[in-house]
C-alpha positions, 0 to 999 in steps of 0.5 A: 529543525529536526534531522527527520524534518531535514531528510523529509524536506530533501525528498526520497531517493530516486531509486525505489525498491519493489517487492512481490512479497512482504511480511508485516503485521504477522502476515505475508502479503503477496501481489496479485501477479505473484499469486498467479498459478498459486492455490493460495491467496494472500493478496487481500488487504483490509483496513478502516479509515475516516472518510468523508461520504454521503448518508444516502442518495437522497442526502447529499450532506458529507459526514465523517464515518469509519469506512471499511476498505477492501482491496486486492494488493497490486504492487509493493514499493519501498521509498527510501529517504537517503538512508535515514528511514524507509516507507513501504507502500501498498498499491491496491485496487479497492472495491467501492465500499462507500456505496451498496454497488460495491459493498453490502452485508448479506442475510447471514451478516457477512461482508460482501464486496464487488471488485467490478465496482472500484474507487481510487483507481488513480485516474484522478489527482485526488485518488489514493490507491496507496496505503502504508504497509503498516495499515494493512490486515490480511483478508481472504475473499470467497467467491459467492457462487450465487451473486456473480461478481460478489465475494465474501470477506473472511477475516482471520487472525494472524498466525502465531500472534497472541495478545500479550498486553501492551508489549512493544516488540520490533517488527521482523521482516522476511521479505522477498525483493524485486529488482530496484526501480526508479521512483519516477516511473510510479508517478504518472505526471512525471515529477522532476527528480535530481539524478544523483549519478549518470555515469556510475552504477549505484549498488542497492546500498549507497553510503549516505555521505556519498549520495550527499556529495553527489546530490550537491554536485548535481544541484550546483550544475 
């Protein structure tokens, strides 16, 4: 069994970190709350994904298709697997691009979205409002002054990024952390987690060996 698999089986740390801004894929993303009062916009998120959908209202047969997803960033959460690796998640509100009511192309072939019609709102178990940060591309929304409720999605190339062929570079982050959060608060069902410590103040960075001893003692009780 690989070491990574062992850490995955153990589950993430009970402490998660929240951000209001995050740099990845050559772009700086900000949450909607962080952008309040600002003139700039960095909360637009775009990605494409294979999704099961119906061809039309008259054809109810499911098919796999590459669906464009347009969203607005609501939350940024970093899950820590006990120091072995971290996963950063973006929680977004997503326009319903699977139907014409939330997504369409105008006569100039621009992509238009309507955020009054949402999907994956988190009301059902199968809803998935989260994506990995590495999947996100930055997009800007311009309000359509003719069609109320609709916005035109504008795609831009990340600044200072150039196509240099198959060159793999280590990602550099300049992120702005928020306060440390309890992971369980992000789950509606209140999943059970083992508390690593109750009478101790845990710093942002915990020695993995100390965390392992604490977890072992807690699980033996």
